[in-house]
Backbone bond lengths (Angstrom), bond angles and torsions (degrees), N, CA, C in turn:
res aa  C-N    CA-C-N  psi(-1)  N-CA   C-N-CA  omega(-1)  CA-C   N-CA-C  phi
1 X - - - 1.456 - - 1.433 112.54 -
2 X 1.414 115.58 131.43 1.450 120.48 175.30 1.524 109.20 -80.22
3 X 1.328 117.91 -177.58 1.440 125.83 -174.81 1.595 108.72 -62.03
4 X 1.297 116.30 -47.91 1.433 119.82 -176.78 1.486 114.16 -66.07
5 X 1.345 118.59 -39.08 1.382 124.56 179.69 1.511 111.00 -67.75
6 X 1.286 113.15 -40.58 1.486 122.54 -177.37 1.567 107.91 -63.92
7 X 1.301 115.29 -48.79 1.370 121.82 -177.76 1.628 114.35 -62.62
8 X 1.365 107.75 -38.73 1.517 116.28 174.68 1.529 115.61 -67.55
9 X 1.266 113.92 -34.91 1.435 121.92 179.16 1.543 105.32 -70.80
10 X 1.343 116.47 -43.86 1.520 114.49 -178.14 1.508 109.96 -68.52
11 X 1.248 119.51 -38.47 1.505 121.73 179.21 1.398 113.73 -63.85
12 X 1.375 118.18 -37.24 1.471 121.71 175.88 1.530 110.37 -64.89
13 X 1.281 120.35 -39.40 1.447 120.63 177.74 1.445 110.12 -71.28
14 X 1.347 123.28 -32.14 1.428 126.23 178.91 1.538 110.61 -70.49
15 X 1.316 117.96 -29.94 1.448 127.45 -179.72 1.547 109.74 -81.15
16 X 1.350 117.52 -15.45 1.480 118.71 -174.01 1.591 105.48 -78.57
17 X 1.349 111.15 127.49 1.495 114.88 -176.25 1.578 108.39 -74.01
18 X 1.270 123.01 -18.07 1.481 121.15 175.93 1.490 112.75 -77.96
19 X 1.372 120.92 -19.34 1.478 121.34 -178.29 1.635 108.30 -63.00
20 X 1.327 109.79 131.46 1.517 118.61 175.51 1.486 109.36 -62.70
21 X 1.417 114.92 151.09 1.440 119.97 -178.57 1.558 105.29 -63.59
22 X 1.307 122.40 -39.03 1.528 121.10 -175.76 1.555 110.14 -64.35
23 X 1.405 113.02 -31.99 1.382 118.54 -179.66 1.548 109.66 -73.45
24 X 1.311 118.47 -37.61 1.423 126.11 174.50 1.511 110.83 -59.72
25 X 1.309 116.80 -40.67 1.491 118.75 -179.96 1.488 113.74 -62.43
26 X 1.451 114.82 -42.91 1.402 121.68 179.42 1.509 110.67 -64.06
27 X 1.442 112.85 -45.40 1.443 115.46 -177.32 1.597 113.30 -66.52
28 X 1.353 115.19 -35.59 1.455 119.71 -174.41 1.648 104.50 -71.46
29 X 1.363 116.46 -36.34 1.529 118.09 -179.27 1.572 107.18 -65.65
30 X 1.262 118.71 -34.02 1.409 126.66 -178.73 1.582 107.09 -69.72
31 X 1.268 108.46 -51.33 1.589 113.07 179.31 1.506 110.66 -58.38
32 X 1.285 120.95 -44.43 1.447 123.63 -179.73 1.544 110.97 -65.56
33 X 1.424 123.09 -36.82 1.349 122.23 -179.71 1.503 111.48 -67.22
34 X 1.290 113.81 -43.97 1.600 117.02 175.89 1.489 111.94 -61.43
35 X 1.345 118.04 -42.76 1.476 118.30 178.77 1.466 108.19 -65.70
36 X 1.302 124.98 -24.40 1.441 126.91 -169.95 1.568 104.98 -90.77
37 X 1.386 120.37 -4.08 1.501 124.28 177.16 1.496 113.48 109.26
38 X 1.331 124.07 -6.44 1.370 118.97 177.78 1.478 113.49 -60.55
39 X 1.381 117.50 139.80 1.571 121.01 -179.87 1.565 105.42 -55.01
40 X 1.334 108.96 139.20 1.468 119.88 179.75 1.509 110.34 -58.48
41 X 1.262 116.72 -53.32 1.449 122.45 179.97 1.527 112.67 -48.93
42 X 1.378 117.41 -46.28 1.482 121.73 -179.83 1.551 108.89 -64.95
43 X 1.297 112.68 -45.02 1.507 116.10 -176.72 1.569 113.62 -61.72
44 X 1.382 110.41 -42.06 1.534 110.00 -179.58 1.490 115.15 -77.88
45 X 1.384 117.69 -23.41 1.455 120.68 172.41 1.528 108.90 -66.97
46 X 1.324 117.15 -38.81 1.459 119.49 -178.62 1.585 107.82 -68.17
47 X 1.335 118.39 -35.07 1.390 124.87 -179.01 1.554 111.54 -69.03
48 X 1.286 112.19 -41.33 1.487 120.09 176.91 1.560 111.19 -63.63
49 X 1.300 113.12 -42.59 1.494 118.36 176.92 1.648 112.11 -60.22
50 X 1.328 111.43 -41.72 1.456 116.84 -175.98 1.420 114.47 -75.79
51 X 1.336 115.12 -23.32 1.516 123.72 177.45 1.520 111.15 -84.35
52 X 1.250 117.66 -27.23 1.416 125.11 -171.32 1.596 117.57 -50.42
53 X 1.355 114.66 -42.19 1.424 114.21 -171.68 1.634 111.93 -69.89
54 X 1.377 112.25 -31.59 1.504 116.10 177.50 1.511 112.36 -85.11
55 X 1.352 116.80 -25.79 1.434 122.77 170.59 1.591 113.31 -64.07
56 X 1.352 115.89 -38.69 1.363 120.80 -177.76 1.615 105.52 -68.65
57 X 1.343 117.72 -28.32 1.515 116.88 -178.68 1.511 108.93 -97.64
58 X 1.348 116.87 11.66 1.502 123.84 179.75 1.532 111.73 55.27
59 X 1.341 115.15 41.81 1.479 120.74 -179.15 1.647 115.10 -107.08
60 X 1.354 109.87 14.13 1.497 112.91 176.08 1.489 109.56 -86.03
61 X 1.317 117.06 150.88 1.451 120.57 177.61 1.478 102.28 -75.22
62 X 1.440 114.55 150.95 1.495 121.66 -173.33 1.537 118.47 -44.22
63 X 1.296 121.69 -49.93 1.453 126.08 -177.95 1.503 108.20 -66.69
64 X 1.293 118.97 -42.58 1.477 120.75 177.84 1.460 108.81 -64.76
65 X 1.347 119.65 -40.56 1.404 120.96 -178.84 1.545 113.21 -64.99
66 X 1.306 116.68 -30.27 1.488 123.53 173.15 1.441 107.16 -62.11
67 X 1.382 115.46 -50.61 1.422 118.77 -171.37 1.569 108.92 -72.88
68 X 1.225 120.95 -23.40 1.510 123.03 177.71 1.560 104.59 -71.87
69 X 1.341 117.14 -41.20 1.386 116.94 -179.90 1.512 112.79 -62.10
70 X 1.299 115.37 -34.16 1.561 121.46 173.40 1.491 106.27 -62.30
71 X 1.242 117.76 -52.37 1.457 118.03 -175.84 1.515 115.16 -57.19
72 X 1.447 112.99 -29.90 1.479 113.74 175.61 1.556 116.25 -86.19
73 X 1.297 109.52 -3.28 1.429 113.10 -179.01 1.610 114.50 76.58
74 X 1.328 109.56 23.47 1.553 114.24 -177.61 1.586 103.14 -85.34
75 X 1.380 115.39 131.90 1.541 123.31 176.99 1.562 109.20 -49.79
76 X 1.255 118.02 -34.09 1.497 119.99 -174.91 1.571 110.01 -59.38
77 X 1.318 114.49 -33.58 1.488 122.55 -177.21 1.582 111.72 -64.86
78 X 1.464 113.76 -18.39 1.509 113.67 -178.56 1.464 107.49 -98.46
79 X 1.361 124.22 -10.66 1.410 124.97 -173.45 1.567 106.15 -73.64
80 X 1.374 109.27 129.56 1.536 116.20 -178.06 1.607 102.49 -125.47
81 X 1.269 112.87 129.02 1.494 117.06 177.44 1.485 113.19 -83.07
82 X 1.283 116.82 143.25 1.456 121.70 -176.56 1.601 108.78 -93.43
83 X 1.330 117.41 103.71 1.446 117.88 -173.95 1.476 112.74 -89.86
84 X 1.403 117.63 0.67 1.480 117.53 -164.88 1.574 114.99 -60.74
85 X 1.319 114.18 -32.75 1.520 114.68 -177.99 1.470 109.99 -68.34
86 X 1.257 121.98 -25.49 1.546 119.60 175.26 1.531 112.82 -62.36
87 X 1.453 112.59 -36.42 1.444 113.77 -174.83 1.487 117.57 -92.67
88 X 1.421 116.24 -0.68 1.421 126.66 173.87 1.495 116.44 -84.94
89 X 1.235 113.74 142.59 1.574 115.66 176.54 1.485 110.19 -66.40
90 X 1.274 115.45 135.57 1.562 124.18 -179.83 1.548 108.24 -59.93
91 X 1.193 121.26 122.86 1.405 123.97 167.73 1.555 113.82 -77.69
92 X 1.306 118.47 176.13 1.447 118.67 -177.14 1.557 109.02 -58.06
93 X 1.360 114.19 140.43 1.460 124.30 175.01 1.564 111.56 74.55
94 X 1.254 118.41 6.29 1.436 121.47 176.61 1.543 108.95 -104.53
95 X 1.321 116.62 125.78 1.479 126.22 179.96 1.429 116.91 -132.51
96 X 1.332 120.85 162.39 1.367 130.22 -178.89 1.448 115.66 -121.49
97 X 1.308 117.73 140.20 1.402 126.10 -178.41 1.519 107.65 -127.07
98 X 1.314 121.36 133.11 1.461 122.93 179.86 1.502 110.03 -126.20
99 X 1.358 111.43 128.04 1.478 117.16 177.96 1.481 114.58 -137.00
100 X 1.308 120.01 149.05 1.459 119.64 168.99 1.525 108.11 -122.15
101 X 1.281 114.62 157.77 1.466 114.83 -176.24 1.560 107.64 178.43
102 X 1.352 123.65 59.50 1.466 117.75 179.04 1.540 104.55 101.76
103 X 1.302 109.26 -164.36 1.428 117.03 176.91 1.578 116.41 -68.77
104 X 1.346 118.14 129.80 1.392 120.52 -162.27 1.631 105.57 -71.01
105 X 1.398 118.46 -19.11 1.438 118.35 -179.69 1.568 110.29 -52.22
106 X 1.356 117.09 -40.26 1.424 124.18 -175.95 1.471 118.16 -83.55
107 X 1.314 114.67 -3.30 1.486 118.83 -176.27 1.607 115.55 -104.17
108 X 1.353 110.32 8.60 1.464 115.99 -176.01 1.495 110.30 -92.19
109 X 1.284 120.17 -66.96 1.525 129.20 -171.24 1.480 115.64 -44.83
110 X 1.402 116.92 -44.68 1.457 115.43 -176.58 1.670 113.40 -67.11
111 X 1.287 110.03 -20.92 1.499 112.49 179.09 1.596 112.01 -94.44
112 X 1.401 113.14 -38.11 1.344 123.59 -173.34 1.675 110.71 -65.75
113 X 1.360 111.19 -21.69 1.505 112.04 -174.98 1.621 109.97 -93.70
114 X 1.356 113.40 0.10 1.565 115.42 -179.59 1.541 108.95 -89.86
115 X 1.410 107.31 140.96 1.474 117.15 178.19 1.535 110.15 -66.60
116 X 1.401 114.53 131.43 1.340 118.21 -177.75 1.516 112.26 108.30
117 X 1.345 117.29 -21.20 1.542 121.01 -179.50 1.458 105.68 -85.98
118 X 1.344 115.63 122.37 1.461 119.31 179.12 1.515 115.89 -88.15
119 X 1.379 114.23 -33.39 1.524 116.58 178.94 1.492 108.07 -158.54
120 X 1.231 118.34 148.11 1.545 125.27 170.55 1.412 107.74 -126.22
121 X 1.361 116.53 118.06 1.458 119.66 -171.08 1.604 106.43 -117.73
122 X 1.338 116.35 127.45 1.441 120.64 175.20 1.603 111.57 -81.88
123 X 1.171 116.58 137.55 1.522 121.12 -174.32 1.471 114.61 -164.43
124 X 1.347 112.43 -161.63 1.455 122.21 -177.34 1.501 109.26 -132.65
125 X 1.380 122.24 141.45 1.312 126.03 173.54 1.574 116.06 -153.56
126 X 1.356 116.81 164.74 1.502 117.64 175.99 1.438 113.41 88.81
127 X 1.366 119.74 1.91 1.422 118.90 -179.63 1.528 113.75 -105.57
128 X 1.321 116.50 -173.48 1.470 122.50 -172.78 1.517 113.73 -105.62
129 X 1.364 116.81 -8.26 1.493 120.77 -179.50 1.508 107.47 -100.40
130 X 1.425 112.82 141.76 1.351 117.87 178.42 1.578 113.06 -91.90
131 X 1.333 117.86 145.67 1.420 120.05 -175.82 1.492 110.89 55.05
132 X 1.296 124.04 51.73 1.470 122.27 178.36 1.505 112.90 -64.20
133 X 1.233 118.03 151.43 1.506 122.68 167.89 1.484 110.77 -105.08
134 X 1.393 115.98 160.86 1.392 121.29 178.73 1.541 112.68 -51.62
135 X 1.367 112.76 -44.33 1.400 119.82 175.87 1.550 120.84 -56.50
136 X 1.364 110.88 -30.94 1.399 118.04 -179.67 1.527 108.75 -80.26
137 X 1.324 114.43 -44.12 1.547 119.90 -177.18 1.476 114.10 -60.58
138 X 1.369 111.69 -40.32 1.490 116.52 -177.11 1.541 113.35 -69.43
139 X 1.328 118.22 -10.52 1.568 117.47 173.70 1.499 110.77 -78.01
140 X 1.322 119.36 -4.13 1.492 118.81 175.40 1.529 110.04 73.43
141 X 1.311 122.76 11.69 1.448 125.58 -169.96 1.510 112.32 -108.51
142 X 1.292 120.31 -13.63 1.465 122.70 -170.35 1.534 110.25 -95.15
143 X 1.339 117.89 -16.87 1.449 121.67 -179.34 1.491 109.12 84.14
144 X 1.354 124.37 3.76 1.362 119.62 178.34 1.569 112.34 -85.09
145 X 1.365 116.43 162.29 1.377 122.19 166.63 1.515 111.59 -119.36
146 X 1.309 115.40 155.53 1.519 118.30 174.40 1.409 103.55 -77.41
147 X 1.393 119.27 133.08 1.422 121.30 -170.10 1.552 106.04 -152.09
148 X 1.387 117.07 167.59 1.416 122.36 175.07 1.581 112.10 -120.99
149 X 1.217 115.60 142.10 1.493 122.23 170.61 1.480 111.10 -103.46
150 X 1.422 115.53 113.92 1.505 113.47 178.31 1.463 108.10 -106.49
151 X 1.274 112.87 121.99 1.479 124.08 174.61 1.535 114.73 -95.12
152 X 1.300 117.48 122.95 1.437 113.17 -164.67 1.554 109.35 -146.67
153 X 1.273 115.42 156.94 1.567 125.02 -177.90 1.520 103.03 -93.20
154 X 1.327 116.06 108.09 1.491 122.58 -178.77 1.479 112.10 -63.10
155 X 1.290 121.79 -18.73 1.413 120.56 174.30 1.477 117.76 -76.23
156 X 1.322 115.78 -15.12 1.455 120.81 179.72 1.585 112.44 -110.19
157 X 1.388 116.75 -26.63 1.397 118.07 179.70 1.519 104.52 -148.27
158 X 1.311 121.22 137.33 1.456 124.05 -177.91 1.516 108.86 -101.59
159 X 1.343 114.05 169.34 1.391 127.06 -177.97 1.528 111.37 -60.63
160 X 1.344 114.93 -43.81 1.401 118.54 176.88 1.558 116.85 -58.22
161 X 1.279 115.31 -38.32 1.443 116.34 175.31 1.499 115.06 -68.78
162 X 1.314 119.23 -34.53 1.370 125.06 174.28 1.375 112.55 -65.43
163 X 1.348 117.18 -47.44 1.517 126.93 176.19 1.465 113.39 -52.45
164 X 1.411 115.47 -46.16 1.412 125.49 -174.78 1.609 106.36 -64.88
165 X 1.404 114.53 -41.24 1.473 116.88 179.23 1.537 109.95 -63.61
166 X 1.368 118.46 -36.43 1.464 121.53 179.70 1.504 108.66 -64.43
167 X 1.370 121.57 -48.96 1.434 117.94 179.36 1.466 118.43 -57.41
168 X 1.286 112.85 -29.91 1.565 117.80 176.83 1.518 110.93 -72.08
169 X 1.266 117.13 -21.52 1.562 118.33 -175.34 1.526 114.76 -92.31
170 X 1.352 115.44 -6.53 1.523 113.99 -175.90 1.526 113.54 -129.30
171 X 1.287 114.45 167.68 1.487 116.13 172.16 1.599 102.67 -100.62
172 X 1.382 112.69 102.25 1.496 117.06 -179.75 1.505 116.91 -68.43
173 X 1.284 121.11 3.92 1.465 125.99 179.37 1.475 110.55 -104.22
174 X 1.322 123.40 4.06 1.422 124.86 -172.06 1.467 106.56 -116.31
175 X 1.388 115.72 110.19 1.475 118.86 -177.66 1.473 110.88 -96.21
176 X 1.218 122.06 -3.45 1.454 129.11 -175.45 1.479 115.71 -97.76
177 X 1.325 120.23 -0.11 1.465 126.00 -173.08 1.541 108.53 146.48
178 X 1.322 108.20 -162.38 1.508 117.07 176.46 1.511 109.46 -143.40
179 X 1.359 114.51 117.34 1.497 121.05 174.62 1.526 108.61 58.75
180 X 1.305 117.06 -124.70 1.540 119.31 -175.75 1.557 113.00 -77.02
181 X 1.413 116.51 -11.96 1.360 121.83 -176.21 1.485 109.49 -91.25
182 X 1.356 122.16 106.85 1.433 124.44 -178.33 1.459 112.77 -113.12
183 X 1.394 115.04 144.20 1.392 118.17 174.23 1.610 107.68 131.00
184 X 1.341 112.67 162.89 1.585 114.23 -176.03 1.487 115.23 -60.51
185 X 1.432 114.36 -28.43 1.456 115.39 -177.86 1.545 111.74 -73.85
186 X 1.245 120.70 -6.83 1.394 126.21 177.73 1.576 117.84 -105.72
187 X 1.407 110.09 1.40 1.509 118.91 -177.20 1.516 107.35 -57.33
188 X 1.405 117.24 148.32 1.408 120.80 172.89 1.541 115.06 -84.58
189 X 1.257 124.06 139.46 1.447 127.10 -179.87 1.479 110.27 -158.40
190 X 1.309 110.87 154.51 1.551 119.48 172.23 1.530 107.57 -111.51
191 X 1.228 118.28 128.62 1.489 121.83 -179.44 1.590 107.95 -115.69
192 X 1.288 111.71 103.97 1.453 116.44 -176.98 1.605 111.82 -79.48
193 X 1.312 109.80 143.28 1.448 118.09 -177.05 1.532 116.85 -108.72
194 X 1.334 113.18 -9.64 1.446 125.19 176.81 1.559 113.15 -140.43
195 X 1.302 124.60 155.14 1.426 118.35 171.87 1.372 116.65 -63.73
196 X 1.253 121.90 -26.35 1.410 126.88 173.85 1.592 111.18 -63.23
197 X 1.293 117.21 -44.36 1.416 121.85 178.64 1.480 111.34 -66.00
198 X 1.341 121.19 -30.66 1.455 125.02 175.55 1.537 108.40 -70.76
199 X 1.318 120.76 -40.39 1.492 118.71 176.54 1.570 111.00 -61.43
200 X 1.269 112.73 -49.03 1.479 123.78 -176.64 1.571 107.92 -53.64
201 X 1.275 112.79 -50.85 1.484 121.64 -173.37 1.557 109.01 -67.98
202 X 1.278 115.88 -40.09 1.507 120.14 -177.74 1.489 107.63 -69.95
203 X 1.289 123.36 -38.85 1.415 127.55 176.90 1.534 109.21 -67.68
204 X 1.254 116.16 -44.05 1.533 118.59 179.90 1.474 110.88 -60.55
205 X 1.382 114.78 -48.09 1.511 120.51 -180.00 1.506 110.22 -55.39
206 X 1.305 116.09 -46.19 1.483 122.68 -171.12 1.519 104.73 -69.03
207 X 1.309 123.55 -41.06 1.445 124.26 171.95 1.512 114.78 -59.51
208 X 1.348 116.06 -44.56 1.416 114.94 171.78 1.383 119.95 -59.07
209 X 1.331 119.33 -40.47 1.388 123.13 177.92 1.471 113.29 -65.37
210 X 1.365 115.19 -38.84 1.521 118.86 -178.12 1.511 112.26 -80.83
211 X 1.334 118.04 -6.34 1.330 120.99 176.54 1.623 121.25 -75.97
212 X 1.454 108.23 -7.26 1.409 123.78 -179.71 1.535 112.41 53.46
213 X 1.369 117.44 23.68 1.426 120.42 174.57 1.552 111.69 -65.66
214 X 1.273 119.78 -26.48 1.426 126.31 -172.87 1.612 109.68 -121.78
215 X 1.310 113.62 132.08 1.480 120.03 171.81 1.461 114.35 -59.72
216 X 1.400 111.81 -48.61 1.433 117.63 -178.07 1.592 110.44 -85.11
217 X 1.302 110.59 163.47 1.590 114.07 -178.92 1.508 107.12 -71.98
218 X 1.376 110.19 157.62 1.365 123.40 174.40 1.532 110.34 -78.21
219 X 1.282 125.49 109.14 1.417 128.64 -170.85 1.558 118.68 -97.39
220 X 1.415 112.52 -5.86 1.461 117.05 -172.14 1.582 113.03 -65.70
221 X 1.346 115.55 110.35 1.386 117.62 -176.41 1.600 112.44 -69.13
222 X 1.304 120.03 152.64 1.403 129.03 175.69 1.477 113.00 -111.16
223 X 1.299 118.28 96.92 1.473 124.60 -168.91 1.424 112.75 -114.52
224 X 1.401 119.71 150.89 1.515 120.03 170.50 1.428 112.82 -68.89
225 X 1.423 114.22 137.11 1.411 117.09 -175.91 1.550 114.08 -66.37
226 X 1.276 110.77 137.95 1.464 119.34 175.16 1.595 106.83 -106.30
227 X 1.319 116.52 -177.20 1.429 122.16 -175.78 1.521 108.92 -57.53
228 X 1.353 115.07 125.97 1.482 116.79 176.21 1.555 107.82 -100.62
229 X 1.391 109.62 124.35 1.507 117.31 -177.97 1.545 110.55 -102.02
230 X 1.283 117.52 110.65 1.467 118.49 -177.50 1.527 112.41 -57.73
231 X 1.258 121.40 139.76 1.474 127.35 178.49 1.505 107.35 -72.44
232 X 1.399 113.00 173.90 1.370 127.64 178.34 1.449 111.12 -65.01
233 X 1.296 118.62 152.51 1.542 128.40 -174.86 1.643 101.17 -51.38
234 X 1.281 117.50 -51.39 1.498 116.52 -173.54 1.469 113.45 -48.67
235 X 1.272 123.71 -34.12 1.438 126.06 -176.70 1.485 113.32 -87.73
236 X 1.361 120.48 -3.91 1.443 116.74 -177.57 1.586 109.31 -83.69
237 X 1.357 115.06 141.50 1.372 125.90 173.38 1.585 106.50 47.48
238 X 1.398 114.46 47.77 1.428 116.82 179.54 1.573 116.76 -50.34
239 X 1.275 109.35 -38.60 1.520 116.94 -177.91 1.539 113.28 -60.34
240 X 1.213 121.17 -19.98 1.495 128.11 176.01 1.500 110.50 -87.58
241 X 1.289 117.83 -25.97 1.455 122.33 -171.33 1.505 110.37 -92.76
242 X 1.311 114.46 -41.39 1.484 118.24 -171.85 1.491 108.46 -132.47
243 X 1.350 111.98 74.70 1.445 116.26 -169.61 1.647 116.17 -69.29
244 X 1.230 113.12 -31.73 1.490 116.17 175.14 1.495 112.71 -65.58
245 X 1.379 115.14 -50.15 1.423 121.56 -179.53 1.440 110.30 -60.37
246 X 1.354 112.09 -45.98 1.534 115.50 -174.78 1.648 110.22 -65.75
247 X 1.214 118.04 -40.72 1.542 122.39 -177.36 1.527 106.69 -63.83
248 X 1.329 116.05 -35.01 1.511 115.08 178.28 1.558 111.77 -68.39
249 X 1.391 110.37 -41.01 1.549 113.01 175.76 1.486 108.73 -63.79
250 X 1.254 120.31 -48.50 1.438 127.09 -174.66 1.610 108.77 -60.25
251 X 1.215 112.86 -44.86 1.479 115.64 -178.58 1.563 112.47 -61.92
252 X 1.340 115.02 -40.49 1.462 118.91 -179.46 1.591 106.05 -65.66
253 X 1.284 118.31 -42.61 1.438 124.00 179.87 1.494 113.64 -61.79
254 X 1.326 118.26 -42.90 1.488 124.94 -175.02 1.582 104.70 -75.14
255 X 1.289 123.06 -34.53 1.462 122.27 177.75 1.543 109.63 -61.36
256 X 1.348 114.46 -42.59 1.509 114.82 -177.86 1.588 106.89 -68.92
257 X 1.318 114.56 -42.72 1.495 115.00 -177.38 1.454 111.74 -67.77
258 X 1.269 121.92 -33.61 1.475 123.06 174.41 1.421 113.78 -54.00
259 X 1.445 115.17 -51.86 1.466 119.24 -175.91 1.481 109.32 -64.72
260 X 1.347 117.68 -37.83 1.453 123.34 -178.53 1.521 111.51 -62.28
261 X 1.328 110.25 -47.13 1.561 114.97 179.18 1.462 112.35 -70.06
262 X 1.255 120.22 -27.62 1.433 129.58 -175.25 1.644 101.99 -70.08
263 X 1.312 112.74 -54.39 1.459 117.41 179.16 1.598 110.37 -60.93
264 X 1.290 119.19 -36.32 1.435 124.25 175.37 1.579 114.19 -58.33
265 X 1.441 111.76 -45.52 1.444 116.16 177.07 1.463 114.29 -66.40
266 X 1.340 116.04 -35.23 1.568 119.82 179.36 1.582 108.43 -71.12
267 X 1.321 117.11 -37.88 1.483 118.08 178.06 1.559 108.20 -66.17
268 X 1.261 115.20 -42.78 1.517 120.90 176.55 1.526 110.03 -51.06
269 X 1.295 109.66 -57.17 1.471 119.79 -175.35 1.450 116.98 -57.51
270 X 1.318 120.10 -40.30 1.319 125.55 173.30 1.550 119.05 -72.97
271 X 1.286 111.31 -17.04 1.513 114.12 -177.03 1.499 107.65 -92.31
272 X 1.392 122.40 -4.94 1.398 122.58 178.39 1.471 110.66 -80.54
């Protein structure tokens, strides 16, 4: 980054309402040093050093975390998600499905790898605040849940298949969150975007309940979709950016689901 680009990036972060005050102090100090003539490389190395303790604990706000990755030379810092399809009008045969079920980091890959899925966007929905940030949602005060919006070609994959994938990814008996992620912003829910999706989801939920695979009742609500707010770039396609960290999270999730599904099969077997 040259001087102009660096100062522009710093100013953008300073103007971001989600940036923490202590982050702004470090960014402002760096900006002033560069403007005063300090070598850019030296200034940015000092900034990286000062941000490192919080970065190692994953406590940076999303935009600052992206910038920190750039300072480190991490390829993930250069990855920019294409949001354009979210804002475009759906052409014929293009549909959207919206689900929540724990941390949205783990809800992307299983859908993204299916033929016919055009995009999977991490974001927030169901709350009362417009344009919420990750920092606001995690306070549990906005009413939002972390969710994913799946945009798909209905000629290649249908809603039933996408819904079946969703059921396999979550614990449908846990209303207080999912796995290690606790709180209202992690609750599971199905948000239908068409009357047909509502019918399919209700039928699917009823069949799952009557299957006796679960001792506890299926608590996943089926709600009309509200505005879906895309999350910050840092959170998009997390599984591609941070493979080691993602695999650890996914492994823990899959272990719990494996035991749960095993118990379900055993119960079903003995009920026959």
